[in-house]
C-alpha positions as CSV (number, residue, x, y, z in Angstrom):
1,M,-21.8,-12.0,55.3
2,S,-20.1,-9.7,53.2
3,H,-20.1,-5.9,53.9
4,V,-18.8,-4.6,50.7
5,K,-20.2,-5.1,47.1
6,A,-17.9,-7.1,44.5
7,G,-16.7,-4.0,42.4
8,G,-15.4,-5.6,39.2
9,S,-17.7,-8.5,38.3
10,V,-19.8,-6.5,35.9
11,H,-16.8,-4.9,34.2
12,Q,-15.0,-8.1,33.7
13,H,-18.3,-9.4,31.8
14,A,-17.8,-6.4,29.2
15,Q,-14.2,-7.1,28.4
16,G,-15.1,-10.6,27.3
17,A,-17.8,-9.2,24.7
18,R,-15.2,-7.5,22.4
19,K,-14.6,-8.6,19.3
20,G,-11.1,-9.6,18.2
21,K,-8.9,-7.4,15.3
22,C,-9.0,-10.1,12.6
23,L,-4.9,-9.3,12.3
24,G,-2.4,-11.5,10.7
25,L,-1.3,-13.2,7.6
26,K,-4.2,-13.5,5.0
27,K,-2.3,-14.6,1.9
28,S,0.3,-17.2,2.4
29,G,3.7,-17.6,0.3
30,G,3.4,-18.8,-3.4
31,E,-0.5,-17.9,-3.3
32,A,-1.8,-15.8,-6.3
33,V,-3.1,-12.2,-5.5
34,K,-4.8,-9.5,-7.6
35,V,-4.4,-5.8,-7.2
36,G,-5.8,-4.5,-3.9
37,H,-5.9,-8.0,-2.1
38,I,-4.7,-7.5,1.6
39,I,-1.9,-9.7,2.5
40,I,-1.2,-8.9,6.3
41,R,-2.8,-7.3,8.6
42,Q,-0.6,-6.0,11.6
43,R,-0.2,-3.6,14.4
44,G,3.2,-1.8,14.0
45,A,5.7,-2.5,10.6
46,K,6.9,-6.3,11.7
47,Y,6.7,-7.2,8.0
48,K,8.1,-4.8,5.4
49,P,6.7,-4.1,1.9
50,G,8.9,-4.9,-1.1
51,K,8.1,-4.6,-5.0
52,G,4.5,-4.7,-5.9
53,V,3.4,-4.2,-2.3
54,G,2.2,-1.1,-0.8
55,M,1.5,-0.5,3.3
56,G,-1.6,1.5,4.2
57,H,-1.6,3.9,7.2
58,D,-2.5,1.2,9.7
59,H,0.3,-0.9,8.4
60,T,-1.6,-3.2,6.5
61,I,0.3,-4.8,3.6
62,F,-1.6,-5.0,0.1
63,A,-0.5,-6.0,-3.4
64,M,-0.2,-3.2,-5.9
65,Q,0.0,-5.5,-8.9
66,A,-1.2,-9.2,-9.6
67,G,1.1,-12.0,-9.0
68,R,2.3,-14.5,-6.4
69,V,3.3,-13.6,-3.2
70,Q,7.1,-14.1,-2.0
71,F,8.8,-13.8,1.6
72,G,12.2,-12.6,2.0
73,Q,14.7,-11.4,4.3
74,Y,16.6,-8.1,3.8
75,H,18.9,-6.6,6.5
76,G,17.3,-8.8,9.0
77,H,13.7,-7.7,8.2
78,T,10.9,-9.9,6.6
79,V,10.1,-8.5,3.5
80,I,6.9,-9.2,1.3
81,N,6.9,-9.0,-2.6
82,V,4.6,-9.7,-5.2
83,V,6.2,-11.0,-8.5
């Protein structure tokens, strides 16, 4: 018979109820986008913005012009362009 209450059981259940942050790729390479469409939601600047693309304060990459998404490499970084 236990003399100490199990302390962490309620706390563990509460963590499982948290919602995901919905990060990741939203538009793939070659896909058509319009102005303002979100291309990638990320934590930190893993992907860098290129031509026709902007980066928000939370590192979200979005289209600043209409066109097609294009991924490329520049000095060892993955760069996203809209052409």
